[in-house]
C-alpha positions as a printed Julia matrix, in Angstrom:
469×3 Matrix{Float64}:
 -13.91  16.13  -108.06
 -12.92  14.88  -104.61
 -10.86  11.72  -104.01
 -11.9   10.15  -100.74
  -9.48   8.22   -98.6
  -9.97   4.53   -99.57
  -9.67   3.55   -95.89
 -12.86   5.46   -95.08
 -16.02   3.4    -95.14
 -19.13   4.47   -96.96
 -20.91   4.79   -93.62
 -18.33   7.27   -92.36
 -18.67   9.39   -95.48
 -22.47   9.22   -95.23
 -22.4   10.2    -91.57
 -20.18  13.18   -92.39
 -22.59  14.24   -95.08
 -25.67  13.94   -92.86
 -23.87  15.81   -90.08
 -23.26  18.81   -92.35
 -26.4   18.49   -94.46
 -28.23  21.45   -92.82
 -25.18  23.69   -93.18
 -24.66  22.66   -96.8
 -28.29  23.47   -97.5
 -27.93  26.85   -95.82
 -24.74  27.53   -97.75
 -26.53  26.85  -101.05
 -29.44  29.05   -99.95
 -27.1   31.93   -99.03
 -25.33  31.69  -102.39
 -28.74  31.8   -104.1
 -29.59  34.96  -102.17
 -26.29  36.45  -103.34
 -27.11  35.63  -106.98
 -30.58  37.19  -106.68
 -29.19  40.36  -105.05
 -26.57  40.64  -107.8
 -29.23  40.17  -110.47
 -31.32  42.96  -108.93
 -28.29  45.28  -109.05
 -27.71  44.44  -112.71
 -31.38  44.94  -113.61
 -31.44  48.33  -111.89
 -28.18  49.24  -113.68
 -26.72  50.99  -110.69
 -24.54  49.91  -107.81
 -26.6   49.82  -104.64
 -24.18  49.59  -101.67
 -26.79  47.77   -99.59
 -27.46  45.07  -102.18
 -23.82  44.83  -103.25
 -22.6   44.23   -99.7
 -25.45  41.81   -99.03
 -24.63  39.85  -102.19
 -20.92  39.63  -101.35
 -21.61  38.85   -97.69
 -24.11  36.08   -98.49
 -21.9   34.56  -101.19
 -18.73  34.46   -99.08
 -20.68  33.18   -96.08
 -22.28  30.41   -98.15
 -18.93  29.38   -99.62
 -17.36  29.37   -96.16
 -20.04  26.99   -94.91
 -19.33  24.65   -97.81
 -15.57  24.68   -97.32
 -15.89  24.18   -93.55
 -18.01  21.06   -93.96
 -16.55  17.72   -92.98
 -17.46  16.18   -96.31
 -15.21  18.66   -98.15
 -12.35  18.12   -95.74
 -12.69  14.35   -96.1
 -12.71  14.67   -99.89
  -9.63  16.88  -100.04
  -7.75  16.56   -96.75
  -4.4   17.84   -98.03
  -5.5   20.33  -100.69
  -3.33  23.44  -100.12
  -5.53  25.64  -102.33
  -8.69  24.78  -100.4
  -6.84  25.3    -97.13
  -5.74  28.82   -98.14
  -9.19  29.6    -99.54
 -10.83  28.48   -96.28
  -8.5   30.75   -94.28
  -9.11  33.71   -96.59
 -12.89  33.29   -96.36
 -12.76  33.01   -92.57
 -11.15  36.44   -92.27
 -12.79  38.0    -95.34
 -16.46  37.36   -94.55
 -16.75  40.05   -91.82
 -15.7   42.87   -94.19
 -18.82  42.92   -96.43
 -20.9   42.08   -93.34
 -19.89  45.32   -91.64
 -20.2   47.13   -94.96
 -23.79  45.93   -95.13
 -24.51  47.08   -91.57
 -23.14  50.51   -92.46
 -25.18  50.78   -95.69
 -28.33  49.62   -93.85
 -27.94  52.36   -91.26
 -27.37  50.04   -88.31
 -24.34  52.04   -87.24
 -23.75  55.75   -86.93
 -20.81  57.9    -87.92
 -18.72  56.7    -85.01
 -19.43  53.12   -85.99
 -17.81  53.71   -89.37
 -14.44  54.13   -87.67
 -14.89  50.72   -86.07
 -15.77  49.22   -89.46
 -12.69  50.68   -91.14
 -10.38  49.62   -88.3
 -11.84  46.1    -88.2
 -11.59  45.74   -91.99
  -7.92  46.7    -91.89
  -7.29  44.04   -89.21
  -9.15  41.36   -91.22
  -7.14  42.13   -94.35
  -3.92  41.96   -92.33
  -4.95  38.55   -90.96
  -5.56  37.27   -94.49
  -2.09  38.38   -95.61
  -0.49  36.97   -92.47
  -2.27  33.61   -92.81
  -1.31  33.29   -96.48
   2.37  34.04   -95.66
   2.8   32.14   -92.4
   0.02  29.6    -92.71
  -2.75  28.88   -90.19
  -1.96  30.19   -86.72
  -4.04  29.89   -83.58
  -3.16  33.48   -82.68
  -4.73  34.67   -85.94
  -7.97  32.92   -85.04
  -7.95  34.51   -81.58
  -7.4   37.97   -83.05
 -10.17  37.39   -85.58
 -12.57  36.19   -82.88
 -11.78  39.1    -80.6
 -12.26  41.71   -83.31
 -15.52  40.1    -84.46
 -16.87  40.03   -80.89
 -16.0   43.67   -80.15
 -17.27  44.88   -83.55
 -20.55  42.96   -83.33
 -21.2   44.26   -79.83
 -20.58  47.8    -81.07
 -22.93  47.27   -84.02
 -25.6   45.79   -81.74
 -25.42  48.65   -79.23
 -25.46  51.29   -81.96
 -28.34  49.52   -83.72
 -30.57  49.54   -80.68
 -29.78  53.19   -80.01
 -31.18  54.02   -83.42
 -33.93  51.46   -82.96
 -35.24  53.14   -79.8
 -35.67  56.41   -81.7
 -37.35  54.76   -84.68
 -39.75  52.68   -82.58
 -41.17  55.92   -81.19
 -42.15  56.74   -84.76
 -43.76  53.31   -85.26
 -41.08  51.88   -87.52
 -42.17  48.24   -87.56
 -39.79  47.34   -90.38
 -36.82  48.58   -88.35
 -37.96  46.47   -85.39
 -38.12  43.33   -87.53
 -34.7   44.02   -89.02
 -33.14  44.53   -85.62
 -34.73  41.36   -84.3
 -33.15  39.45   -87.2
 -29.86  41.24   -86.6
 -30.03  40.28   -82.92
 -30.44  36.61   -83.84
 -27.46  36.74   -86.17
 -25.22  38.69   -83.8
 -26.16  36.44   -80.86
 -25.25  33.36   -82.87
 -22.0   34.92   -84.09
 -21.03  35.99   -80.58
 -21.8   32.54   -79.21
 -19.71  30.78   -81.85
 -16.79  33.19   -81.52
 -16.74  33.17   -77.71
 -17.02  29.39   -77.44
 -14.42  29.07   -80.21
 -11.75  30.36   -77.82
 -12.07  27.19   -75.74
 -13.53  24.43   -77.9
 -15.04  23.8    -81.36
 -17.98  26.21   -81.79
 -21.56  24.86   -81.84
 -22.22  26.46   -85.27
 -25.28  28.46   -84.24
 -24.29  31.47   -86.31
 -25.51  30.14   -89.74
 -29.03  29.67   -88.36
 -28.99  33.2    -86.95
 -27.86  34.45   -90.35
 -30.73  32.55   -91.98
 -33.18  34.29   -89.61
 -31.58  37.62   -90.44
 -32.03  36.98   -94.18
 -35.65  35.96   -93.51
 -36.19  39.3    -91.72
 -34.65  41.11   -94.68
 -36.93  39.23   -97.07
 -39.99  40.05   -94.98
 -39.14  43.74   -94.85
 -38.27  43.81   -98.56
 -41.63  42.2    -99.41
 -43.52  44.67   -97.19
 -41.71  47.64   -98.66
 -42.21  46.39  -102.22
 -45.93  45.97  -101.56
 -46.13  49.4    -99.95
 -44.19  50.94  -102.81
 -46.54  49.35  -105.36
 -49.55  50.77  -103.53
 -47.91  54.19  -103.37
 -47.12  54.04  -107.09
 -50.74  53.17  -107.86
 -51.93  56.08  -105.73
 -49.43  58.43  -107.38
 -50.51  57.27  -110.83
 -54.17  57.8   -109.94
 -53.37  61.29  -108.67
 -51.38  62.05  -111.83
 -54.27  60.86  -114.0
 -56.62  63.11  -112.05
 -54.17  66.0   -112.39
 -53.91  65.34  -116.13
 -57.71  65.44  -116.49
 -57.86  68.65  -114.49
 -55.13  70.21  -116.59
 -56.81  69.17  -119.83
 -60.02  70.72  -118.54
 -58.37  74.15  -118.3
 -57.33  74.0   -121.94
 -60.0   75.36  -124.28
 -62.12  73.1   -126.43
 -62.1   73.45  -130.2
 -62.01  76.97  -131.56
 -65.6   78.09  -132.22
 -66.88  78.06  -135.79
 -65.72  81.29  -137.36
 -66.18  82.69  -140.85
 -62.8   84.39  -140.77
 -60.55  81.98  -138.86
 -59.78  78.27  -138.72
 -57.75  77.27  -135.64
 -56.33  73.91  -134.49
 -54.3   73.2   -131.34
 -52.25  70.16  -130.37
 -50.8   69.5   -126.93
 -48.5   66.55  -126.13
 -47.06  66.62  -122.59
 -43.81  64.8   -121.9
 -45.25  63.36  -118.67
 -48.79  62.99  -117.34
 -48.93  66.72  -116.68
 -46.88  69.52  -118.16
 -46.06  73.2   -118.19
 -47.19  74.03  -121.73
 -50.41  75.99  -122.03
 -52.56  77.62  -124.69
 -55.8   79.58  -124.64
 -58.23  81.39  -126.92
 -58.52  84.72  -125.12
 -61.15  85.9   -127.6
 -62.83  84.03  -130.46
 -65.63  85.06  -132.82
 -66.25  85.8   -136.5
 -64.23  88.99  -136.53
 -61.44  88.5   -134.02
 -59.19  85.85  -132.51
 -56.81  86.15  -129.59
 -54.39  83.22  -129.36
 -52.1   82.71  -126.37
 -49.38  80.12  -125.92
 -47.09  79.75  -122.89
 -44.32  77.47  -121.66
 -43.42  77.14  -117.97
 -39.8   76.29  -117.18
 -39.41  72.81  -115.73
 -41.65  69.8   -116.14
 -44.19  67.69  -114.32
 -46.5   68.67  -111.49
 -44.76  71.94  -110.44
 -44.86  73.25  -113.99
 -48.49  72.16  -114.36
 -49.48  74.06  -111.21
 -47.88  77.23  -112.54
 -49.59  76.64  -115.9
 -52.93  76.78  -114.09
 -51.83  80.14  -112.66
 -51.03  81.28  -116.21
 -54.61  80.38  -117.14
 -55.98  82.57  -114.36
 -53.62  85.4   -115.24
 -54.65  85.26  -118.9
 -58.36  85.14  -118.06
 -58.01  88.29  -115.97
 -56.73  90.18  -119.02
 -59.62  89.55  -121.4
 -60.62  93.21  -121.21
 -57.34  94.04  -122.99
 -57.56  91.23  -125.55
 -56.99  93.57  -128.49
 -53.7   94.82  -127.01
 -51.09  92.03  -126.66
 -48.65  94.32  -124.85
 -51.19  94.99  -122.1
 -52.15  91.31  -121.87
 -48.56  90.27  -121.22
 -47.95  93.16  -118.84
 -50.98  92.19  -116.76
 -50.03  88.49  -116.77
 -46.5   89.34  -115.65
 -47.82  91.42  -112.73
 -50.1   88.55  -111.65
 -47.33  85.92  -111.84
 -44.44  87.8   -110.25
 -43.74  86.5   -106.76
 -46.04  83.5   -107.21
 -44.07  81.19  -109.47
 -41.6   79.65  -106.98
 -38.57  80.89  -108.98
 -39.87  79.38  -112.22
 -40.32  81.61  -115.26
 -42.79  81.57  -118.13
 -42.3   82.3   -121.81
 -45.4   83.38  -123.68
 -46.62  84.76  -126.98
 -49.96  86.37  -127.74
 -51.41  87.38  -131.1
 -54.62  89.32  -131.71
 -56.14  88.99  -135.18
 -58.68  91.5   -136.47
 -60.56  90.32  -139.55
 -62.25  93.68  -140.22
 -58.99  95.65  -140.14
 -57.12  92.81  -141.84
 -54.22  93.02  -139.43
 -52.73  91.25  -136.42
 -50.89  92.53  -133.37
 -48.25  90.39  -131.75
 -46.17  90.49  -128.57
 -44.06  87.89  -126.78
 -42.12  87.29  -123.59
 -38.96  85.32  -124.3
 -40.87  82.96  -126.6
 -39.83  81.46  -129.96
 -41.0   83.67  -132.87
 -44.39  83.11  -134.47
 -44.26  81.82  -138.05
 -46.27  83.31  -140.92
 -46.75  81.17  -144.02
 -47.77  83.36  -146.97
 -47.49  82.39  -150.63
 -45.18  79.5   -149.81
 -42.74  81.71  -147.91
 -42.04  81.6   -144.16
 -41.63  84.83  -142.18
 -40.63  84.92  -138.53
 -42.66  87.36  -136.42
 -40.67  88.37  -133.33
 -41.4   91.07  -130.79
 -39.89  89.76  -127.58
 -39.75  91.24  -124.13
 -38.39  89.65  -120.97
 -39.8   86.33  -119.71
 -42.81  86.46  -117.37
 -42.77  86.06  -113.57
 -39.26  87.44  -113.03
 -39.26  91.28  -113.24
 -42.25  93.25  -112.03
 -41.41  96.2   -114.28
 -40.76  94.13  -117.43
 -41.86  95.98  -120.56
 -43.45  94.61  -123.73
 -44.33  96.07  -127.1
 -46.64  95.3   -130.01
 -45.75  94.47  -133.58
 -48.54  95.11  -136.11
 -48.69  93.35  -139.48
 -51.25  93.08  -142.25
 -53.38  89.99  -142.83
 -54.05  88.47  -146.23
 -56.55  85.74  -147.07
 -54.76  82.39  -147.06
 -52.26  83.42  -144.38
 -51.29  80.68  -141.95
 -49.88  81.5   -138.5
 -48.09  79.01  -136.24
 -47.48  79.44  -132.51
 -45.44  76.72  -130.8
 -43.31  75.93  -127.76
 -39.56  75.33  -127.84
 -40.02  71.58  -127.43
 -40.43  71.37  -131.2
 -37.2   73.23  -131.92
 -35.18  71.39  -129.28
 -36.25  67.84  -130.16
 -33.08  65.83  -130.81
 -32.33  62.74  -132.87
 -30.06  59.84  -131.9
 -26.95  61.93  -132.62
 -28.25  64.78  -130.4
 -28.88  67.04  -133.4
 -31.69  69.57  -132.88
 -34.8   69.58  -135.06
 -34.25  73.3   -135.32
 -35.85  76.25  -137.07
 -35.14  75.27  -140.68
 -36.79  71.87  -140.35
 -39.78  73.45  -138.61
 -40.06  75.96  -141.46
 -39.93  73.11  -144.0
 -42.53  71.14  -142.05
 -44.9   74.12  -141.92
 -44.33  74.89  -145.6
 -45.21  71.29  -146.52
 -48.67  71.7   -144.94
 -49.81  74.55  -147.21
 -52.52  72.4   -148.83
 -53.78  70.88  -145.55
 -56.41  72.18  -143.19
 -55.15  73.45  -139.81
 -56.0   70.25  -137.95
 -54.15  67.98  -140.39
 -51.3   70.49  -140.58
 -50.8   70.44  -136.8
 -50.86  66.63  -136.81
 -48.3   66.4   -139.62
 -45.9   68.84  -137.97
 -46.0   66.98  -134.63
 -45.62  63.65  -136.43
 -42.55  65.0   -138.25
 -41.01  66.12  -134.95
 -41.77  62.78  -133.29
 -40.2   60.84  -136.16
 -37.1   62.99  -135.79
 -36.91  62.44  -132.03
 -38.14  59.01  -130.96
 -37.68  59.9   -127.29
 -39.79  62.9   -126.3
 -37.85  64.92  -123.72
 -40.0   68.06  -123.64
 -43.62  69.11  -123.92
 -44.87  69.72  -127.46
 -47.58  72.29  -128.21
 -48.57  73.98  -131.46
 -51.39  76.26  -132.64
 -52.19  76.68  -136.33
 -54.45  79.54  -137.42
 -55.65  80.18  -140.99
 -57.11  83.54  -142.01
 -59.93  82.94  -144.49
 -60.6   86.63  -145.26
 -63.02  89.24  -143.99
 -66.69  88.32  -144.31
């Protein structure tokens, strides 16, 4: 609360208020901008140097306008705290201003030295003013440093601006126009301030600069939204294309019942499965997992599809299938690797042959007991001469086989504990009375309940052997 001098008339106070009314309004507007910029930083949960410096700059500038107003000085003419605060703000405001110019790219590497030197001088002036009180020499030093620094920023800005305008950077042109208005006003006030009270043009230039920032921010936000929509449309198209390369339901078979479930972490993923061969007497089931996630992994997964298709002639020999796939993928996977497992089931011979390339073991559920089937060679797409081998096991009516990717094993709960092999075994064992489709759904549901946040692709194939017909 301010106590006005009782000798002042109401008209004098009113005139002082009307004289500073535009600057008080601008000060409030600048403080509002600072609050909004701070809120954006908090919402994004990361410190953005550009927004942080803008928020501090706008807030200090707005407060300085308020404290410099005649109405405040009339209300508290001898307030020592306000006097010191006004001095501190006068010399402090340029520091976040130059920090903002640096973060915005208006100055180059050489300009950073100017910023650091100027900031050191401004801090020294604050200390000196607080110790010795207001001094005219301090104001002259401040004005000189501000003038030299702003000229350096302006020259450096237009050097960069000339290069960017050749590339059609309209946003940069608008920003530099707003910067020019602000710098011109600041230079005018500081130069005139050496000889007489400044005309106070600088706040209006700063308002134009903020308007330019708002315009560019709105344009970029709109452009970013359009780009996000386009990216989302492209991802949806990529997802549909990827789903189209996955096989439809396993054909009706007297000997086998097969169900597959595929849950990508993102729109597209690197997990893949295929039915290399499928009829009443045989089934060839392939599952693969590309390292990495997203679009790159999905592109390599499509290559895995082509590599697997080219090996259909060797469908009864898993070792040859993986060897051929490895030869096709080597040198074409952009340093990504692929784990894979392939099982060939022969209903007439009542046996299955299995081979894998760095993949989690296949699970066999028989009579309520879980057996891990492992016959691993090296991962695909790394070594051209990688070798693989077959493991042959008997088939019994009622056998259930499960192929899966490591996303199931590595799903973690809130305490970062893995779902792991034992829980997967228990989940598979609990599905003994369910058909393959319901069994696959239950297992994935169990994994998802364990890990609320899916951080990997999830794929599982369940195959039941019904017996030779």
